[in-house]
C-alpha positions as CSV (number, residue, x, y, z in Angstrom):
1,M,-33.4,-22.5,13.8
2,D,-32.0,-19.4,12.2
3,I,-30.1,-18.6,15.4
4,K,-28.5,-22.0,15.4
5,S,-27.5,-21.7,11.8
6,D,-26.0,-18.3,12.4
7,K,-24.0,-19.6,15.4
8,A,-22.8,-22.6,13.3
9,M,-21.7,-20.2,10.5
10,Q,-19.9,-17.9,13.0
11,T,-18.1,-21.0,14.4
12,T,-17.1,-22.1,10.9
13,N,-15.8,-18.6,10.0
14,S,-13.6,-18.4,13.1
15,F,-10.2,-19.9,13.4
16,S,-9.9,-23.0,15.6
17,I,-6.6,-24.7,16.5
18,H,-8.7,-27.8,17.5
19,R,-10.3,-28.1,14.0
20,L,-6.9,-27.5,12.4
21,L,-5.4,-30.4,14.4
22,L,-8.3,-32.5,13.4
23,M,-7.6,-31.8,9.7
24,F,-4.0,-32.9,10.2
25,K,-5.1,-36.0,12.0
26,Q,-7.7,-36.9,9.3
27,S,-5.1,-36.3,6.6
28,L,-2.6,-38.6,8.3
29,I,-5.2,-41.3,8.7
30,I,-6.3,-41.1,5.1
31,N,-2.9,-40.7,3.5
32,K,-0.6,-42.6,5.8
33,K,0.0,-45.4,3.3
34,R,0.6,-42.9,0.5
35,F,3.1,-41.0,2.8
36,A,4.9,-44.2,3.7
37,I,5.2,-45.2,0.0
38,A,6.3,-41.7,-1.0
39,I,9.0,-41.6,1.7
40,S,10.2,-45.1,0.9
41,A,10.4,-44.3,-2.8
42,F,12.2,-41.0,-2.2
43,S,14.7,-42.7,0.1
44,G,15.5,-45.5,-2.4
45,I,15.8,-43.1,-5.4
46,L,18.0,-40.7,-3.4
47,F,20.2,-43.6,-2.2
48,I,20.7,-44.8,-5.8
49,T,21.2,-41.3,-7.1
50,L,24.0,-40.6,-4.6
51,V,25.7,-43.9,-5.4
52,W,25.5,-43.2,-9.1
53,A,26.8,-39.6,-8.7
54,Q,29.7,-40.7,-6.5
55,A,30.6,-43.6,-8.9
56,S,30.6,-41.2,-11.8
57,V,33.4,-39.2,-10.2
58,N,35.3,-42.3,-9.0
59,F,34.2,-41.7,-5.4
60,S,37.5,-39.9,-4.5
61,N,36.4,-36.6,-6.1
62,W,33.2,-36.4,-4.1
63,G,33.0,-33.6,-1.6
64,E,30.8,-31.0,0.2
65,H,30.0,-29.1,-2.9
66,A,28.7,-32.2,-4.6
67,Y,26.5,-32.9,-1.6
68,V,25.0,-29.4,-1.5
69,S,24.5,-29.4,-5.3
70,T,22.6,-32.7,-5.1
71,F,20.5,-31.4,-2.1
72,V,19.6,-28.1,-3.7
73,S,18.5,-29.9,-7.0
74,V,16.4,-32.4,-5.2
75,F,15.1,-30.0,-2.6
76,L,13.9,-27.4,-5.1
77,S,12.6,-29.8,-7.8
78,L,10.5,-31.8,-5.3
79,G,9.5,-28.8,-3.3
80,I,8.2,-26.8,-6.2
81,S,6.3,-29.8,-7.6
82,Y,4.8,-30.6,-4.2
83,A,3.8,-27.0,-3.5
84,A,2.3,-26.7,-7.0
85,F,-0.3,-29.3,-6.2
86,S,-1.6,-27.7,-3.1
87,F,-5.3,-27.7,-2.6
88,P,-5.5,-31.1,-4.4
89,A,-9.3,-31.2,-4.0
90,F,-9.6,-28.4,-6.7
91,R,-8.4,-30.8,-9.4
92,S,-11.9,-32.1,-9.8
93,K,-15.4,-30.6,-9.4
94,E,-16.7,-33.4,-7.1
95,K,-13.8,-33.2,-4.7
96,S,-14.0,-29.4,-4.8
97,M,-17.6,-29.4,-3.6
98,T,-16.7,-31.9,-0.8
99,Y,-13.7,-29.9,0.2
100,L,-15.5,-26.5,0.2
101,T,-18.3,-27.9,2.4
102,L,-15.9,-29.2,5.1
103,P,-16.8,-27.9,8.6
104,A,-13.6,-25.7,8.7
105,S,-13.0,-22.1,8.1
106,T,-11.2,-20.6,5.1
107,S,-8.3,-19.6,7.3
108,E,-8.0,-23.1,8.7
109,K,-7.9,-24.7,5.2
110,F,-5.4,-22.1,4.1
111,V,-3.1,-22.6,7.1
112,F,-3.4,-26.4,6.7
113,E,-2.2,-26.3,3.1
114,L,0.5,-23.7,3.9
115,L,1.9,-25.8,6.8
116,S,1.6,-29.2,5.1
117,R,2.8,-28.1,1.6
118,I,5.6,-25.6,2.5
119,V,6.5,-25.6,6.2
120,A,6.5,-29.3,6.7
121,F,8.5,-29.9,3.6
122,I,11.1,-27.3,4.5
123,I,11.5,-28.9,7.9
124,L,11.3,-32.7,7.1
125,M,12.9,-33.0,3.7
126,P,16.4,-31.8,4.8
127,I,16.2,-34.1,7.8
128,L,15.4,-37.1,5.6
129,F,18.1,-36.1,3.1
130,W,20.7,-35.9,5.9
131,V,19.7,-39.4,7.2
132,I,19.8,-41.0,3.8
133,A,23.0,-39.2,2.7
134,N,24.9,-40.3,5.8
135,L,23.6,-43.8,5.8
136,E,24.5,-44.1,2.1
137,G,27.9,-42.6,2.8
138,V,28.8,-45.1,5.5
139,L,27.7,-48.1,3.5
140,V,29.5,-47.0,0.3
141,H,32.7,-46.0,2.3
142,Y,32.7,-49.6,3.7
143,Y,33.0,-51.1,0.2
144,Y,34.8,-48.2,-1.4
145,P,37.3,-46.6,1.1
146,E,38.4,-44.1,-1.6
147,L,35.1,-42.2,-0.7
148,I,36.7,-40.0,1.9
149,N,34.0,-37.3,2.2
150,Y,31.2,-39.6,3.2
151,Q,29.8,-37.7,6.1
152,F,27.3,-35.0,5.2
153,S,26.8,-31.9,7.4
154,Y,24.8,-28.8,6.5
155,G,27.1,-26.7,8.7
156,K,30.3,-27.8,6.9
157,S,28.7,-27.5,3.5
158,L,27.5,-24.0,4.1
159,T,30.9,-23.0,5.4
160,S,32.6,-24.4,2.3
161,F,30.3,-22.4,0.1
162,T,30.4,-19.1,2.1
163,K,34.1,-18.9,3.1
164,D,34.8,-16.2,0.5
165,V,31.5,-14.3,0.7
166,D,29.3,-12.5,3.3
167,V,27.4,-15.2,5.1
168,K,24.4,-13.1,5.9
169,Q,23.8,-12.2,2.3
170,V,24.1,-15.9,1.2
171,I,21.6,-17.0,3.9
172,F,19.2,-14.2,2.9
173,L,19.4,-15.2,-0.8
174,I,18.8,-18.9,0.1
175,I,15.8,-18.1,2.3
176,Q,14.3,-15.8,-0.3
177,M,14.9,-18.2,-3.2
178,V,13.3,-21.1,-1.2
179,L,10.3,-19.0,-0.1
180,F,9.6,-17.6,-3.5
181,G,10.2,-20.9,-5.2
182,F,7.6,-22.6,-3.0
183,I,5.1,-19.8,-2.5
184,A,4.8,-19.1,-6.3
185,P,3.7,-22.6,-7.2
186,F,1.6,-22.8,-4.0
187,T,-0.3,-19.8,-5.3
188,G,-0.7,-21.4,-8.7
189,G,-2.1,-24.5,-7.1
190,S,-4.8,-22.4,-5.3
191,H,-5.7,-20.6,-8.5
192,F,-5.4,-23.2,-11.4
193,S,-7.5,-26.3,-11.3
194,K,-5.8,-28.1,-14.2
195,S,-2.0,-28.5,-14.7
196,P,-1.1,-26.0,-12.0
197,L,2.6,-26.4,-12.2
198,F,2.8,-25.9,-16.0
199,K,0.4,-22.9,-15.9
200,T,2.3,-21.3,-13.0
201,L,5.7,-21.7,-14.7
202,L,4.3,-20.3,-17.9
203,T,2.7,-17.4,-16.1
204,F,5.9,-16.4,-14.3
205,S,8.0,-17.0,-17.4
206,I,5.8,-14.4,-19.2
207,I,6.1,-12.0,-16.3
208,V,9.9,-12.4,-16.1
209,V,10.4,-12.0,-19.8
210,S,8.1,-9.0,-20.0
211,Y,9.9,-7.4,-17.1
212,F,13.3,-8.0,-18.7
213,L,12.1,-6.5,-22.0
214,F,10.5,-3.5,-20.3
215,S,13.8,-2.9,-18.3
216,L,15.8,-3.2,-21.5
217,F,13.5,-0.7,-23.2
218,L,14.0,1.8,-20.3
219,V,17.8,1.3,-20.4
220,K,17.9,1.9,-24.1
221,A,15.3,4.7,-24.2
222,F,16.8,6.8,-21.4
223,D,20.4,5.7,-21.9
224,L,20.7,4.6,-18.3
225,L,24.0,2.8,-18.8
226,Q,25.7,5.9,-20.0
227,G,24.3,7.8,-17.0
228,L,25.7,5.2,-14.6
229,S,29.1,5.3,-16.3
230,A,29.2,9.0,-16.2
231,G,29.3,9.1,-12.4
232,N,26.9,11.7,-11.1
233,K,24.7,11.7,-14.2
234,G,21.6,9.5,-14.3
235,M,21.1,6.8,-11.8
236,H,23.9,6.2,-9.3
237,F,22.4,3.3,-7.4
238,R,25.3,0.8,-7.9
239,G,27.6,2.5,-5.4
240,N,25.4,2.1,-2.4
241,R,25.4,-1.7,-1.8
242,E,23.5,-1.6,1.5
243,I,20.6,0.3,0.1
244,A,20.5,-2.1,-2.8
245,I,20.3,-5.1,-0.4
246,I,17.5,-3.4,1.6
247,M,15.6,-2.7,-1.6
248,F,15.9,-6.4,-2.6
249,K,14.7,-7.5,0.8
250,I,11.7,-5.2,0.6
251,G,11.0,-6.4,-2.9
252,F,11.2,-10.1,-2.1
253,T,9.1,-9.7,1.0
254,L,6.4,-7.8,-0.7
255,T,6.4,-10.3,-3.6
256,N,6.0,-13.3,-1.2
257,L,3.3,-11.6,0.8
258,S,1.4,-10.6,-2.3
259,L,1.5,-14.2,-3.6
260,L,0.2,-15.4,-0.3
261,A,-2.6,-12.8,-0.4
262,I,-3.5,-14.0,-4.0
263,A,-3.7,-17.6,-2.8
264,W,-5.8,-16.6,0.2
265,F,-8.3,-14.6,-1.9
266,S,-8.4,-17.3,-4.5
267,L,-9.5,-19.8,-1.9
268,K,-11.9,-17.3,-0.4
269,E,-13.5,-16.6,-3.8
270,K,-14.0,-20.4,-4.4
271,E,-15.9,-20.7,-1.1
272,A,-18.1,-17.6,-1.7
């Protein structure tokens, strides 16, 4: 009896692709109506929003920048909200007990939430936006020919934004912004049971404000600005742009990895 229980425990603690796929299948079966309603509601609201935004600029003044601004606003707002409510079973004690006793390992549950809350959204939402935006553009252009820029393309939009800057730097900043913007609320959803989005935003606001005040204190206390303007005196980091970019990359990467580690250990602690 003990040997069987030990084998079952070892099986549950190991990572299984088969069990992970079963979790996705079960989630689709249970939430298929909810997904259909959510996609339909999003499509309708996006369609109306695009028509209203184009009408507000008399259709003729609508262009690639407007498409991208709308996409970024919708993408980030929905993505952050969706990621913040990861691990939805933790919102109540009853569901938490049922979720924690599922025959799946901690790593499978973590990967399932990461894929369904962040990766799937990053892949599927831009596709859905592209379909709705182009469908809306064709229909509106039929009735309002003054809407000239009615075909939306991510390639053309990115080119219009990056024609005067370094493309690699822009892409890097976009990727890091999206990852941090989604991973941070994802971590908050794994840690906070009640109001995860509000508590996560409050926590990071306190951290950012504290960091800003601490940096301002260091600048004033050690007179760093005067050192920078003096040339060789004090910190002379501004002149080397490549090193600065590398440091930002390392900082963003470590931050995102640290947040994922916090989310992992938070789930691990709840199952202990």
